[in-house]
VOGUVEX-276102 format. One record per atom (N, C-alpha, C): residue in three letters; x, y, z. Coordinates in steps of 0.02 Angstrom, whole numbers, padded with zeros to 5 digits, always signed. Layout:
N
ALAXYZ...
***
This chain:
216
UNK-00420-00040-00683UNK-00391+00025-00672UNK-00421+00075-00721UNK-00435+00135-00698UNK-00463+00188-00741UNK-00406+00234-00762UNK-00394+00238-00828UNK-00335+00273-00854UNK-00356+00329-00901UNK-00323+00387-00895UNK-00331+00441-00943UNK-00271+00441-00989UNK-00284+00442-01054UNK-00231+00446-01104UNK-00237+00512-01141UNK-00184+00551-01139UNK-00180+00614-01177UNK-00129+00604-01232UNK-00153+00600-01294UNK-00109+00586-01351UNK-00143+00614-01414UNK-00109+00660-01449UNK-00141+00691-01507UNK-00128+00654-01572UNK-00086+00603-01571UNK-00076+00561-01631UNK-00130+00508-01632UNK-00175+00513-01680UNK-00236+00472-01681UNK-00221+00397-01680UNK-00178+00374-01725UNK-00165+00302-01730UNK-00135+00274-01666UNK-00090+00311-01635UNK-00060+00288-01573UNK-00111+00288-01517UNK-00152+00340-01514UNK-00203+00344-01462UNK-00250+00284-01465UNK-00273+00268-01526UNK-00319+00212-01534UNK-00286+00145-01517UNK-00224+00137-01538UNK-00187+00075-01523UNK-00179+00064-01448UNK-00160+00117-01413UNK-00150+00111-01340UNK-00217+00097-01305UNK-00269+00132-01325UNK-00335+00121-01295UNK-00357+00048-01304UNK-00352+00023-01365UNK-00374-00045-01379UNK-00333-00096-01340UNK-00268-00085-01336UNK-00224-00130-01299UNK-00242-00132-01225UNK-00250-00073-01195UNK-00264-00070-01123UNK-00334-00096-01107UNK-00382-00083-01151UNK-00449-00109-01139UNK-00450-00185-01144UNK-00410-00213-01188UNK-00405-00287-01192UNK-00377-00317-01128UNK-00337-00277-01091UNK-00310-00299-01027UNK-00360-00291-00970UNK-00417-00260-00985UNK-00469-00252-00934UNK-00473-00183-00903UNK-00432-00136-00927UNK-00433-00069-00900UNK-00488-00027-00934UNK-00509+00025-00900UNK-00555+00074-00929UNK-00514+00135-00949UNK-00518+00155-01012UNK-00474+00207-01038UNK-00514+00262-01073UNK-00500+00324-01055UNK-00528+00382-01090UNK-00471+00416-01127UNK-00480+00426-01193UNK-00428+00457-01233UNK-00444+00529-01251UNK-00394+00573-01248UNK-00401+00644-01265UNK-00342+00666-01307UNK-00354+00716-01349UNK-00300+00744-01390UNK-00283+00815-01370UNK-00324+00846-01327UNK-00316+00916-01307UNK-00301+00919-01232UNK-00247+00953-01214UNK-00226+00955-01144UNK-00276+00987-01098UNK-00307+01041-01119UNK-00355+01076-01077UNK-00418+01034-01065UNK-00440+01000-01118UNK-00499+00956-01111UNK-00483+00899-01063UNK-00423+00872-01069UNK-00402+00817-01024UNK-00398+00842-00952UNK-00371+00902-00942UNK-00365+00931-00875UNK-00434+00936-00842UNK-00483+00962-00879UNK-00550+00968-00852UNK-00580+00900-00835UNK-00567+00850-00878UNK-00595+00783-00868UNK-00569+00751-00803UNK-00507+00767-00785UNK-00478+00738-00725UNK-00518+00758-00663UNK-00548+00817-00664UNK-00587+00840-00606UNK-00659+00815-00609UNK-00679+00789-00666UNK-00747+00762-00672UNK-00749+00688-00656UNK-00692+00654-00665UNK-00689+00581-00656UNK-00630+00564-00611UNK-00633+00505-00581UNK-00579+00483-00537UNK-00534+00434-00576UNK-00476+00459-00596UNK-00429+00417-00633UNK-00376+00389-00585UNK-00356+00327-00600UNK-00304+00294-00559UNK-00235+00308-00586UNK-00230+00326-00651UNK-00165+00337-00681UNK-00172+00380-00744UNK-00122+00422-00757UNK-00122+00466-00816UNK-00065+00447-00862UNK-00080+00443-00927UNK-00029+00435-00979UNK-00032+00499-01021UNK+00022+00539-01019UNK+00020+00605-01049UNK+00074+00614-01102UNK+00052+00630-01163UNK+00099+00655-01213UNK+00119+00725-01190UNK+00178+00747-01210UNK+00201+00813-01188UNK+00176+00868-01235UNK+00189+00861-01299UNK+00171+00913-01348UNK+00102+00901-01377UNK+00052+00930-01344UNK-00018+00924-01366UNK-00049+00994-01366UNK-00105+01002-01402UNK-00137+01068-01406UNK-00162+01094-01339UNK-00167+01161-01334UNK-00198+01198-01279UNK-00158+01199-01214UNK-00135+01141-01191UNK-00097+01136-01130UNK-00050+01076-01135UNK+00015+01087-01128UNK+00061+01031-01134UNK+00053+00982-01076UNK+00081+00923-01085UNK+00079+00874-01031UNK+00114+00899-00969UNK+00171+00935-00979UNK+00206+00964-00922UNK+00162+01014-00885UNK+00129+01057-00922UNK+00087+01109-00892UNK+00027+01077-00856UNK+00000+01025-00886UNK-00057+00991-00856UNK-00038+00963-00787UNK+00018+00927-00785UNK+00038+00897-00722UNK+00056+00950-00670UNK+00088+01003-00692UNK+00105+01058-00646UNK+00042+01088-00616UNK-00009+01099-00658UNK-00072+01127-00634UNK-00108+01080-00586UNK-00103+01015-00599UNK-00133+00967-00553UNK-00100+00970-00485UNK-00034+00977-00484UNK+00002+00981-00421UNK-00018+01045-00383UNK-00029+01099-00419UNK-00051+01162-00387UNK-00119+01152-00353UNK-00160+01111-00384UNK-00226+01096-00356UNK-00224+01040-00304UNK-00163+01017-00289UNK-00151+00963-00240UNK-00186+00899-00260UNK-00189+00887-00325UNK-00219+00825-00351UNK-00162+00780-00374UNK-00151+00726-00338UNK-00094+00682-00353UNK-00119+00616-00383UNK-00097+00604-00444UNK-00114+00543-00480UNK-00050+00517-00512UNK-00034+00453-00508UNK+00026+00429-00541UNK+00024+00443-00616UNK+00080+00469-00642UNK+00082+00494-00711UNK+00143+00468-00747UNK+00132+00446-00809UNK+00186+00425-00853UNK+00183+00470-00915UNK+00240+00498-00934UNK+00244+00538-00995UNK+00261+00493-01055UNK+00226+00503-01110UNK+00241+00470-01173UNK+00272+00524-01218UNK+00335+00516-01237UNK+00367+00571-01274UNK+00423+00546-01318UNK+00436+00583-01371UNK+00493+00569-01414UNK+00554+00608-01391UNK+00547+00649-01339UNK+00603+00689-01314UNK+00656+00644-01284UNK+00718+00662-01297UNK+00774+00624-01269UNK+00821+00669-01229UNK+00809+00733-01232UNK+00852+00781-01197UNK+00846+00773-01121UNK+00901+00769-01087UNK+00901+00756-01015UNK+00866+00812-00977UNK+00871+00874-01002UNK+00838+00930-00968UNK+00762+00922-00970UNK+00737+00897-01026UNK+00665+00885-01031UNK+00643+00830-00983UNK+00684+00778-00977UNK+00668+00725-00930UNK+00668+00751-00858UNK+00717+00790-00842UNK+00720+00820-00774UNK+00659+00863-00761UNK+00636+00898-00812UNK+00578+00942-00804UNK+00516+00901-00786UNK+00508+00845-00819UNK+00450+00803-00804UNK+00451+00774-00734UNK+00509+00750-00713UNK+00514+00723-00645UNK+00505+00777-00593UNK+00529+00837-00608UNK+00521+00893-00562UNK+00447+00909-00552UNK+00408+00899-00603UNK+00336+00915-00599UNK+00295+00858-00571UNK+00328+00801-00558UNK+00293+00749-00520UNK+00276+00686-00557UNK+00306+00672-00615UNK+00289+00611-00650UNK+00323+00551-00617UNK+00297+00491-00629UNK+00326+00430-00603UNK+00377+00400-00652UNK+00365+00412-00717UNK+00406+00378-00766UNK+00399+00411-00835UNK+00444+00393-00880UNK+00443+00414-00950UNK+00442+00351-00993UNK+00408+00354-01049UNK+00416+00304-01101UNK+00431+00341-01166UNK+00487+00324-01196UNK+00507+00359-01257UNK+00474+00326-01317UNK+00446+00367-01361UNK+00417+00343-01423UNK+00473+00329-01474UNK+00465+00278-01516UNK+00410+00229-01515UNK+00423+00177-01460UNK+00370+00148-01434UNK+00378+00099-01380UNK+00336+00038-01394UNK+00355-00017-01363UNK+00318-00080-01368UNK+00261-00078-01318UNK+00203-00100-01338UNK+00144-00098-01294UNK+00154-00142-01232UNK+00192-00195-01238UNK+00205-00237-01180UNK+00248-00199-01129UNK+00293-00157-01153UNK+00332-00115-01108UNK+00285-00066-01072UNK+00237-00039-01108UNK+00189+00006-01077UNK+00151-00028-01021UNK+00131-00090-01032UNK+00095-00128-00981UNK+00137-00135-00918UNK+00200-00152-00926UNK+00244-00160-00868UNK+00256-00094-00832UNK+00265-00041-00869UNK+00277+00025-00839UNK+00215+00047-00799UNK+00156+00034-00826UNK+00094+00053-00791UNK+00089+00016-00725UNK+00101-00049-00726UNK+00096-00089-00665UNK+00145-00065-00612UNK+00206-00049-00634UNK+00257-00026-00586UNK+00240+00042-00558UNK+00219+00088-00602UNK+00202+00156-00579UNK+00144+00155-00530UNK+00094+00114-00545UNK+00035+00110-00501UNK+00055+00083-00433UNK+00092+00027-00433UNK+00110-00004-00370UNK+00156+00041-00329UNK+00205+00072-00362UNK+00253+00115-00326UNK+00217+00175-00295UNK+00170+00204-00331UNK+00136+00264-00308UNK+00090+00247-00249UNK+00049+00196-00257UNK-00002+00183-00206UNK+00023+00144-00146UNK+00075+00104-00155UNK+00100+00067-00098UNK+00138+00111-00050UNK+00156+00171-00071UNK+00187+00219-00026UNK+00136+00254+00018UNK+00073+00243+00004UNK+00018+00275+00040UNK-00003+00230+00097UNK-00003+00255+00159UNK-00020+00214+00217UNK-00092+00190+00216UNK-00134+00220+00172UNK-00204+00199+00168UNK-00212+00136+00126UNK-00157+00113+00094UNK-00160+00054+00052UNK-00144-00008+00093UNK-00190-00056+00093UNK-00181-00118+00131UNK-00170-00176+00083UNK-00115-00212+00093UNK-00102-00270+00052UNK-00138-00331+00081UNK-00179-00364+00039UNK-00219-00420+00062UNK-00196-00486+00033UNK-00152-00483-00016UNK-00128-00544-00048UNK-00084-00524-00107UNK-00065-00573-00145UNK-00022-00561-00203UNK-00059-00518-00255UNK-00036-00456-00263UNK-00065-00407-00310UNK-00137-00388-00292UNK-00155-00398-00229UNK-00222-00379-00206UNK-00215-00325-00153UNK-00244-00265-00167UNK-00236-00208-00123UNK-00304-00173-00112UNK-00313-00149-00052UNK-00374-00109-00037UNK-00353-00039-00019UNK-00381+00010-00055UNK-00369+00081-00043UNK-00425+00106+00003UNK-00409+00115+00067UNK-00460+00134+00115UNK-00485+00205+00103UNK-00442+00248+00075UNK-00463+00317+00062UNK-00514+00320+00006UNK-00502+00283-00047UNK-00547+00283-00105UNK-00599+00227-00104UNK-00594+00184-00053UNK-00639+00125-00048UNK-00636+00084-00112UNK-00575+00071-00135UNK-00565+00033-00197UNK-00525-00030-00182UNK-00549-00086-00210UNK-00513-00149-00205UNK-00483-00164-00274UNK-00417-00173-00277UNK-00382-00183-00340UNK-00347-00250-00340UNK-00356-00287-00395UNK-00321-00351-00404UNK-00286-00351-00471UNK-00220-00356-00470UNK-00180-00353-00531UNK-00194-00290-00571UNK-00203-00234-00535UNK-00213-00170-00567UNK-00284-00157-00590UNK-00330-00203-00579UNK-00399-00196-00603UNK-00445-00193-00542UNK-00492-00148-00542UNK-00537-00140-00485UNK-00588-00197-00481UNK-00597-00223-00421UNK-00652-00269-00406UNK-00708-00228-00376UNK-00764-00226-00411UNK-00820-00184-00389UNK-00857-00219-00333UNK-00866-00184-00277UNK-00900-00211-00219UNK-00965-00174-00206UNK-01015-00211-00183UNK-01076-00179-00158UNK-01061-00149-00089UNK-01104-00105-00066UNK-01091-00070-00003UNK-01080-00118+00055UNK-01124-00168+00061UNK-01118-00215+00117UNK-01054-00255+00112UNK-01035-00274+00050UNK-00973-00311+00041UNK-00913-00268+00061UNK-00914-00204+00042UNK-00861-00158+00061UNK-00857-00151+00137UNK-00914-00145+00170UNK-00916-00137+00243UNK-00888-00200+00277UNK-00906-00258+00251UNK-00881-00320+00279UNK-00805-00325+00272UNK-00781-00307+00212UNK-00709-00309+00200UNK-00672-00262+00248UNK-00699-00202+00258UNK-00666-00154+00302UNK-00665-00178+00375UNK-00717-00214+00396UNK-00717-00242+00464UNK-00662-00296+00469UNK-00657-00338+00417UNK-00605-00390+00418UNK-00535-00360+00417UNK-00526-00306+00380UNK-00461-00272+00378UNK-00446-00239+00446UNK-00497-00209+00475UNK-00489-00176+00541UNK-00465-00227+00593UNK-00490-00289+00587UNK-00472-00341+00635UNK-00427-00394+00603UNK-00383-00370+00557UNK-00340-00416+00521UNK-00300-00459+00570UNK-00295-00524+00553UNK-00261-00575+00594UNK-00300-00594+00656UNK-00362-00570+00661UNK-00406-00591+00715UNK-00472-00615+00685UNK-00504-00662+00719UNK-00568-00689+00694UNK-00624-00639+00707UNK-00665-00627+00656UNK-00723-00583+00662UNK-00785-00628+00667UNK-00821-00622+00722UNK-00880-00664+00734UNK-00942-00635+00701UNK-00995-00675+00699UNK-01059-00651+00673UNK-01084-00591+00712UNK-01075-00593+00777UNK-01097-00538+00820UNK-01060-00473+00802UNK-00995-00478+00788UNK-00956-00419+00770UNK-00980-00390+00703UNK-00994-00434+00655UNK-01022-00410+00592UNK-01089-00376+00602UNK-01131-00405+00644UNK-01196-00375+00658UNK-01187-00304+00687UNK-01141-00298+00733UNK-01132-00234+00767UNK-01099-00181+00721UNK-01049-00202+00683UNK-01009-00153+00646UNK-01032-00141+00574UNK-01068-00188+00545UNK-01093-00179+00477UNK-01166-00158+00476UNK-01207-00195+00512UNK-01279-00181+00511UNK-01301-00135+00568UNK-01266-00137+00624UNK-01285-00096+00681UNK-01346-00122+00718UNK-01366-00183+00701UNK-01424-00214+00733UNK-01422-00288+00720UNK-01467-00325+00751UNK-01469-00397+00740UNK-01493-00413+00670UNK-01457-00457+00636UNK-01481-00487+00574UNK-01470-00562+00580UNK-01505-00600+00541UNK-01499-00673+00543UNK-01427-00694+00527UNK-01399-00740+00564UNK-01331-00764+00548UNK-01325-00789+00476UNK-01380-00817+00450UNK-01378-00840+00381UNK-01367-00782+00332UNK-01394-00724+00349UNK-01384-00665+00307UNK-01311-00644+00307UNK-01280-00647+00366UNK-01209-00630+00371UNK-01168-00678+00329UNK-01183-00743+00334UNK-01145-00793+00297UNK-01151-00782+00221UNK-01212-00767+00199UNK-01223-00756+00127UNK-01182-00697+00102UNK-01183-00642+00140UNK-01147-00582+00119UNK-01072-00592+00120UNK-01047-00628+00170UNK-00975-00642+00173UNK-00955-00687+00115UNK-00997-00737+00100UNK-00981-00782+00044UNK-00984-00745-00023UNK-01029-00697-00030UNK-01032-00657-00091UNK-00966-00620-00101UNK-00939-00593-00045UNK-00875-00558-00048UNK-00819-00606-00064UNK-00819-00665-00033UNK-00766-00714-00043UNK-00761-00736-00116UNK-00819-00740-00149UNK-00820-00761-00219UNK-00788-00710-00266UNK-00784-00648-00244UNK-00753-00596-00285UNK-00678-00590-00275UNK-00653-00624-00223UNK-00582-00620-00205UNK-00545-00683-00225UNK-00479-00678-00233UNK-00440-00739-00245UNK-00452-00789-00188UNK-00448-00852-00204UNK-00461-00905-00155UNK-00414-00899-00096UNK-00442-00906-00036UNK-00402-00908+00024UNK-00389-00842+00059UNK-00412-00787+00029UNK-00401-00722+00061UNK-00441-00717+00125UNK-00505-00733+00122UNK-00547-00736+00182UNK-00555-00809+00202UNK-00534-00825+00262UNK-00537-00894+00285UNK-00592-00903+00337UNK-00624-00960+00334UNK-00678-00977+00381UNK-00649-01015+00441UNK-00663-00992+00500UNK-00646-01028+00561UNK-00711-01057+00589UNK-00722-01120+00575UNK-00786-01152+00590UNK-00807-01141+00663UNK-00868-01115+00669UNK-00896-01104+00735UNK-00872-01039+00768UNK-00825-01004+00736UNK-00798-00943+00765UNK-00813-00882+00722UNK-00798-00886+00656UNK-00809-00829+00613UNK-00761-00830+00554UNK-00738-00771+00533UNK-00696-00765+00473UNK-00635-00722+00489UNK-00582-00733+00450UNK-00520-00698+00463UNK-00482-00685+00398UNK-00449-00626+00395UNK-00398-00613+00344UNK-00331-00612+00379UNK-00286-00655+00358UNK-00220-00658+00391UNK-00168-00620+00351
***
């Protein structure tokens, strides 16, 4: 998962970045709200962690401006605020959750997983392929346990054909027509499908001997 962290307290920012990177996430840290706002439009982030009181643009203002630009990204506020009116303000502007400082990093991990799943599973473009395995058809992203599985173009095309025909067997001829658009050697199809299978949890793509492949 690609995460943006906006936090002006240096020690906390570094601790969170190191913790999330150890979990396999890619994290960009910022201390200035305006700089973070600009970065969001330069890069594709899967989730935002925003401190509220930061220089140039508060976390509340940043999220409000994102909504004005119709850019929706799951967002968690990191804040020492406990006032209910402040909490209501954050939810009104579109956040998924709050974490009050100081917090345990393990709690942060759980909140991130929940916010990500709740946000993206409400999107009809998200296809569930297995336990904690999801494909975002809009972003062409395959996520397993919150971490992206990077696919080559042909692997992505093969996966999308299997998803399109979910619960039905996809033959070599169908792959030739829908992925390559022309005849290719059946051995080439098998190699590319097996390359994809090796990147996925066992059993997601099943082989039907003599017929083809299926995702159930």
